[in-house]
C-alpha positions as CSV (number, residue, x, y, z in Angstrom):
1,M,-0.2,-0.2,0.2
2,R,1.3,3.3,-0.7
3,T,1.2,6.4,1.1
4,A,0.4,9.3,-0.7
5,Y,0.7,13.2,0.4
6,V,-1.5,15.9,-1.2
7,E,0.9,18.0,-1.3
8,Q,5.1,16.8,-1.7
9,H,6.6,19.7,-1.9
10,S,6.5,23.4,-2.6
11,A,9.3,24.8,-5.5
12,N,9.7,27.7,-3.1
13,E,10.1,26.1,0.1
14,P,13.8,25.3,1.1
15,V,14.1,21.2,2.0
16,L,16.9,19.2,2.6
17,A,16.9,15.5,1.4
18,V,18.8,12.7,3.1
19,A,18.8,9.3,2.1
20,L,20.4,6.4,4.2
21,E,22.2,4.0,2.6
22,L,22.8,0.9,5.9
23,A,25.1,-1.7,6.0
24,R,26.5,-3.8,8.8
25,A,29.6,-2.3,9.5
26,S,28.9,1.6,7.9
27,W,26.2,3.8,6.5
28,K,26.1,6.1,3.6
29,V,24.6,9.6,4.1
30,A,23.6,11.2,0.8
31,L,22.2,15.0,1.7
32,S,21.1,17.5,-0.8
33,D,18.9,20.6,-1.0
34,A,18.2,20.6,-5.1
35,R,20.5,23.3,-5.6
36,R,24.1,22.0,-4.9
37,A,25.4,18.5,-5.6
38,P,24.9,16.1,-3.3
39,R,26.9,15.7,-0.3
40,L,28.2,12.4,0.8
41,K,29.0,11.2,4.1
42,T,30.4,7.5,5.7
43,V,29.3,7.1,9.4
44,D,31.2,4.0,10.8
45,A,31.1,3.8,14.8
46,P,31.1,0.6,16.0
47,Q,27.4,1.0,17.8
48,P,24.0,2.0,15.6
49,L,23.2,4.2,17.9
50,A,26.2,6.0,17.9
51,R,26.1,6.0,13.6
52,L,22.3,7.7,14.6
53,E,24.1,10.1,16.7
54,Q,26.3,10.6,13.4
55,V,23.8,11.3,11.1
56,V,21.9,13.5,13.1
57,Q,25.4,15.6,13.7
58,T,25.7,15.3,9.9
59,I,22.3,16.8,9.1
60,A,22.6,19.6,11.8
61,E,26.4,20.5,9.7
62,T,24.8,20.5,6.6
63,R,22.1,22.9,7.3
64,A,24.7,25.2,8.8
65,L,27.1,24.7,5.5
66,W,24.5,25.4,3.3
67,A,23.0,28.2,5.5
68,L,19.6,26.8,5.6
69,P,16.7,28.3,7.6
70,A,15.4,27.0,10.8
71,S,12.2,26.0,9.3
72,A,13.9,24.2,6.4
73,R,12.0,20.4,6.0
74,V,14.5,17.7,6.5
75,V,13.1,14.3,5.3
76,V,14.9,11.3,5.8
77,V,14.7,8.4,3.5
78,Y,15.8,4.6,3.7
79,E,14.9,1.1,2.5
80,A,13.0,-1.4,4.5
81,G,14.9,-4.5,5.5
82,Q,16.7,-6.2,8.0
83,D,17.2,-3.0,10.4
84,G,13.0,-3.2,10.7
85,F,11.8,0.0,12.0
86,W,13.6,1.0,14.9
87,L,15.6,3.8,12.9
88,Q,12.2,5.5,11.6
89,R,11.0,5.5,15.3
90,A,14.3,7.3,16.7
91,L,14.5,9.9,13.8
92,Q,10.9,11.1,14.4
93,A,11.8,11.1,18.3
94,R,14.1,13.4,17.1
95,A,11.9,15.5,15.3
96,L,12.8,14.7,11.6
97,E,10.4,13.7,8.6
98,V,11.5,9.5,8.0
99,L,9.9,7.4,5.1
100,V,10.6,3.9,5.0
101,I,10.4,2.4,1.1
102,D,9.7,-0.4,-0.7
103,P,13.1,-1.6,-2.0
104,A,12.0,-3.6,-5.1
105,S,9.8,-0.1,-6.4
106,L,12.7,1.9,-6.8
107,L,12.6,2.7,-10.2
108,M,16.3,1.4,-11.8
109,A,18.1,1.7,-15.2
110,R,17.3,-1.1,-17.1
111,R,20.8,-1.7,-18.3
112,R,22.2,-5.4,-18.5
113,R,25.3,-4.2,-16.2
114,L,24.2,-1.4,-13.8
115,A,27.3,-0.5,-11.1
116,K,25.8,-0.9,-7.8
117,T,27.8,0.5,-4.6
118,D,26.7,1.8,-1.7
119,R,27.5,5.4,-2.7
120,L,26.1,5.3,-6.0
121,D,23.0,3.5,-4.0
122,A,22.6,6.5,-1.7
123,L,23.2,9.2,-4.4
124,R,20.4,7.3,-6.4
125,L,18.0,7.0,-3.6
126,V,18.6,10.9,-2.6
127,E,17.7,11.8,-6.3
128,A,14.3,10.0,-6.1
129,L,13.4,11.2,-2.8
130,L,13.5,15.1,-4.5
131,A,11.9,13.5,-7.4
132,W,9.2,12.3,-4.8
133,L,8.9,15.4,-3.2
134,R,8.6,17.1,-6.3
135,G,5.4,15.2,-6.8
136,E,6.7,12.1,-8.7
137,Q,5.1,9.3,-6.5
138,R,5.9,6.8,-8.9
139,R,9.8,6.8,-8.0
140,F,9.5,4.9,-5.3
141,Q,6.3,3.0,-2.6
142,V,6.1,4.4,0.7
143,V,5.9,1.9,3.3
144,C,3.0,1.9,6.3
145,P,4.9,1.0,9.0
146,P,3.3,-0.6,12.1
147,S,2.8,0.4,15.2
148,V,5.1,-0.9,18.2
149,E,2.3,-2.4,19.7
150,D,0.9,-4.1,16.2
151,E,4.5,-5.1,15.3
152,D,5.0,-6.6,18.5
153,R,1.7,-8.7,18.3
154,R,2.3,-10.3,15.1
155,H,5.2,-12.2,16.5
156,W,2.8,-14.9,17.9
157,G,1.5,-16.3,14.8
158,R,5.1,-15.9,13.3
159,E,6.6,-17.9,16.3
160,R,3.6,-20.3,15.7
161,Q,4.4,-20.9,12.3
162,Q,7.9,-21.6,13.0
163,L,7.5,-23.7,15.7
164,Q,5.1,-26.1,13.3
165,R,7.9,-25.8,11.2
166,E,10.5,-27.4,13.4
167,L,7.9,-29.9,14.8
168,Q,7.3,-31.4,10.9
169,Q,11.2,-31.2,10.3
170,H,12.1,-33.1,13.7
171,R,9.3,-35.7,12.8
172,N,10.9,-35.9,9.0
173,R,14.6,-36.0,10.3
174,I,13.4,-38.9,12.5
175,E,11.3,-41.2,10.1
176,K,14.0,-40.6,7.5
177,L,16.5,-41.8,9.5
178,L,14.9,-45.0,10.9
179,A,14.2,-45.8,7.0
180,T,17.4,-45.8,6.6
181,V,18.1,-48.6,8.6
182,G,14.9,-50.4,7.3
183,C,12.5,-49.7,10.1
184,W,9.4,-47.7,9.0
185,T,8.1,-46.9,12.3
186,R,5.6,-43.8,12.6
187,L,6.3,-41.0,15.1
188,D,2.8,-41.9,17.0
189,R,2.7,-42.3,21.1
190,A,3.6,-45.9,20.4
191,G,6.7,-45.0,18.0
192,R,7.8,-42.1,20.2
193,Q,7.9,-44.9,23.6
194,Q,9.5,-47.0,21.8
195,L,12.0,-44.8,20.7
196,A,12.4,-43.3,23.9
197,E,13.1,-46.7,25.4
198,G,15.1,-47.9,22.8
199,T,13.6,-51.2,21.6
200,L,13.4,-50.2,17.9
201,Q,14.8,-52.8,15.5
202,D,15.9,-52.4,11.7
203,W,14.7,-54.7,8.8
204,A,16.9,-57.7,10.4
205,G,15.0,-57.3,14.0
206,Q,18.4,-56.2,15.4
207,A,18.7,-53.1,17.6
208,L,19.6,-50.3,16.6
209,G,23.5,-48.8,16.4
210,A,24.6,-46.7,19.6
211,A,25.2,-43.9,17.8
212,L,22.0,-44.1,15.6
213,Q,19.9,-44.6,18.8
214,A,21.7,-41.6,20.5
215,R,20.9,-39.0,18.1
216,L,17.1,-40.1,17.3
217,Q,16.6,-39.6,21.2
218,R,18.1,-36.2,20.9
219,E,16.3,-35.6,17.9
220,L,13.0,-36.7,19.3
221,Q,14.1,-34.6,22.7
222,R,14.0,-31.2,20.5
223,W,10.7,-32.2,19.0
224,Q,9.0,-32.7,22.5
225,E,10.3,-29.3,23.6
226,A,8.9,-27.8,20.7
227,R,5.7,-29.1,21.1
228,T,5.9,-28.2,24.4
229,Q,6.8,-24.5,23.6
230,L,3.9,-24.4,21.3
231,R,1.2,-25.3,23.9
232,R,2.5,-23.1,25.7
233,L,2.3,-20.1,23.2
234,E,-1.3,-21.6,22.1
235,H,-2.6,-20.7,26.2
236,E,-0.7,-17.2,25.6
237,H,-2.9,-16.2,22.8
238,A,-5.3,-14.4,24.9
239,Q,-2.6,-11.9,26.2
240,R,-1.7,-11.0,22.3
241,F,-4.4,-8.9,21.6
242,G,-6.3,-6.1,22.2
243,T,-9.7,-5.0,22.3
244,R,-10.1,-4.7,18.4
245,Q,-7.8,-7.5,17.4
246,A,-10.4,-9.8,19.9
247,E,-13.0,-8.4,18.5
248,Q,-11.7,-9.0,14.9
249,V,-11.1,-12.3,15.3
250,A,-14.1,-13.2,17.2
251,R,-16.1,-11.7,14.0
252,L,-14.0,-13.7,11.5
253,S,-14.1,-17.0,13.3
254,Q,-17.9,-16.5,13.3
255,L,-17.5,-17.6,9.7
256,R,-18.0,-21.1,8.5
257,G,-14.6,-22.0,7.0
258,I,-12.5,-19.5,9.0
259,G,-10.9,-21.4,11.9
260,T,-9.7,-19.5,14.8
261,V,-5.7,-19.4,14.5
262,G,-6.5,-18.4,10.8
263,A,-8.7,-15.7,12.0
264,R,-5.7,-14.6,14.2
265,Q,-3.4,-14.6,12.0
266,L,-5.5,-12.5,9.2
267,V,-6.1,-9.8,11.9
268,L,-2.2,-10.1,13.1
269,E,-0.8,-9.9,9.4
270,L,-3.1,-7.8,7.6
271,F,-6.1,-6.2,8.9
272,W,-3.9,-3.8,11.3
273,R,-3.9,-2.0,8.7
274,Q,-6.6,0.8,7.5
275,F,-7.1,0.3,3.8
276,R,-9.5,2.9,1.9
277,N,-10.5,0.9,-0.6
278,R,-10.4,-2.6,-1.9
279,R,-7.5,-1.5,-4.6
280,Q,-5.4,-1.1,-1.9
281,L,-6.4,-3.7,-0.3
282,G,-5.6,-5.8,-3.6
283,A,-2.3,-4.2,-4.1
284,C,-1.1,-4.9,-0.3
285,V,-1.4,-8.5,-0.6
286,G,0.1,-9.1,-4.0
287,L,-3.0,-10.7,-5.7
288,V,-3.2,-8.3,-8.5
289,P,-2.7,-8.9,-12.0
290,S,1.3,-7.7,-13.5
291,P,-0.1,-7.1,-17.7
292,Y,2.9,-6.7,-20.0
293,D,1.4,-5.0,-23.2
294,S,3.9,-2.9,-25.3
295,G,3.0,-2.5,-28.8
296,T,1.9,-5.6,-30.2
297,L,3.0,-7.7,-27.3
298,R,0.9,-8.6,-24.6
299,V,1.5,-11.0,-21.9
300,D,-0.3,-11.8,-18.7
301,Q,2.6,-12.1,-16.2
302,G,0.3,-13.0,-13.4
303,I,0.2,-11.9,-10.0
304,S,2.4,-8.9,-8.7
305,K,3.5,-11.3,-5.3
306,Q,4.3,-7.9,-3.8
307,G,3.6,-7.5,0.2
308,N,3.7,-10.1,2.7
309,P,4.1,-13.9,1.6
310,R,2.9,-15.3,4.5
311,V,-0.9,-13.3,4.2
312,R,-0.8,-14.4,0.5
313,A,-0.4,-18.2,1.1
314,L,-3.3,-17.9,4.0
315,L,-5.4,-16.3,1.6
316,V,-5.0,-19.1,-0.7
317,E,-5.4,-21.7,1.7
318,Q,-8.7,-20.2,3.1
319,A,-10.3,-20.2,-0.4
320,W,-10.0,-23.7,-0.4
321,L,-11.3,-24.0,2.6
322,W,-14.0,-21.6,1.5
323,L,-15.2,-23.8,-1.2
324,H,-15.5,-26.7,1.1
325,Y,-17.5,-25.2,3.7
326,Q,-19.6,-22.3,2.3
327,P,-20.2,-24.4,-1.1
328,N,-23.9,-22.1,-1.8
329,S,-21.9,-19.1,-1.4
330,A,-21.6,-16.4,-4.2
331,L,-17.9,-16.3,-4.1
332,S,-18.1,-20.7,-4.7
333,H,-20.2,-20.4,-7.6
334,W,-18.2,-17.8,-9.2
335,F,-14.9,-20.0,-8.6
336,A,-17.0,-23.2,-10.3
337,K,-17.8,-21.1,-13.2
338,K,-14.2,-19.9,-13.7
339,A,-12.7,-22.8,-13.3
340,G,-14.4,-25.0,-15.9
341,G,-14.3,-28.5,-14.7
342,D,-11.7,-30.4,-13.6
343,C,-8.9,-29.0,-15.7
344,R,-5.8,-28.5,-12.5
345,R,-4.3,-25.5,-14.2
346,S,-7.3,-23.0,-14.6
347,R,-8.6,-24.1,-10.8
348,R,-5.1,-23.0,-9.7
349,V,-5.2,-19.9,-11.5
350,A,-9.1,-19.4,-10.7
351,I,-7.9,-20.1,-6.8
352,V,-5.8,-17.4,-7.2
353,A,-8.8,-14.9,-8.2
354,L,-11.2,-16.1,-5.5
355,A,-8.3,-15.6,-2.6
356,R,-8.1,-12.0,-3.7
357,R,-12.2,-11.6,-4.0
358,L,-11.9,-13.7,-0.8
359,V,-10.1,-11.0,1.4
360,I,-12.0,-8.2,-0.4
361,A,-15.7,-9.8,1.0
362,L,-14.1,-10.6,4.5
363,W,-12.6,-6.5,4.8
364,R,-16.0,-5.3,4.0
365,Y,-17.7,-7.8,6.7
366,L,-15.1,-6.3,8.9
367,E,-15.3,-2.9,7.8
368,R,-19.1,-2.2,7.0
369,G,-20.7,-5.4,8.7
370,E,-21.4,-7.0,5.1
371,L,-22.0,-10.5,5.0
372,P,-20.4,-12.2,2.0
373,A,-23.4,-13.3,-0.6
374,G,-24.4,-16.8,0.3
375,A,-22.1,-16.9,3.3
376,T,-23.3,-18.9,6.5
377,L,-22.5,-18.3,9.9
378,K,-21.5,-21.1,12.6
379,A,-24.4,-22.4,14.6
380,V,-23.8,-20.8,18.0
381,P,-23.0,-23.6,20.9
């Protein structure tokens, strides 16, 4: 979702554009006021907070060097990445205007071999910022940063997914190791008990090797620890949701085909945002088409796949569940018409389109109270 300003900047208003190119050991700082050649500085203090102070000092020195008035607007931009949003919050606490942009949205030259260094990236970024301030909004897209509370809440769902993956990885590793010696025991309750007691046997009825047995037991301990953490996490979910989020989860869970876990994931990862229309919502989840239409060449490149991949995967899964539990809904009838029989390819294409329509219907259901056409609610216990 792009953040658009009604009026970016007046040509007569003094401005200091600052671009940060972040690296692990040092940061490049490019500064420009649109009238002079850009100034480039390197801040390389050992600690990030010390580098932050160097950036603030560099901005103050540049304002004094170029004799910019105290009322001059200072806009700082950097690309979203592994540093997250702490830098934006720290700069805003120092009364600076900060933009965090999507790196993939930055317009770049299309040459096959393009020189790329941190210095050049910082200079390109400050030039793009000046153009964006002049009103060229397509130079890049601004990321909508979450609040501290919203960012903290979504760790619950992401940790849950990580624990589920770890459980499956440990299970698969144990069963595959057993298969190498001709033991096809499943990791159910009886299999775990045999593994813990060391009574499993290979294809010839012989006891497993001592090294393999020790490795399998350690792997089983890691699997049990991950399962214990997952159960503990499930009991803590009520503490991770505010009043508004709890109400959204409860409303989504009332629809047949949407479980409590799926509702929590949608609320934590997607519906903490505010959307003005369905186009913003579709663009945020990356379920919008990307046509390539130039001259006589017209190619459908599929969906854009921008935004949060967790949400996109969850919506496709929810779309399949919707077809199963809401067969009489308008969305299910639309899918049956578009899928065109039992063709697997057409069904895979149509389910993505259904996921986009479904998330729009769920958004309208939460924001306006509009129940999706033909959908049914769960029976009240």
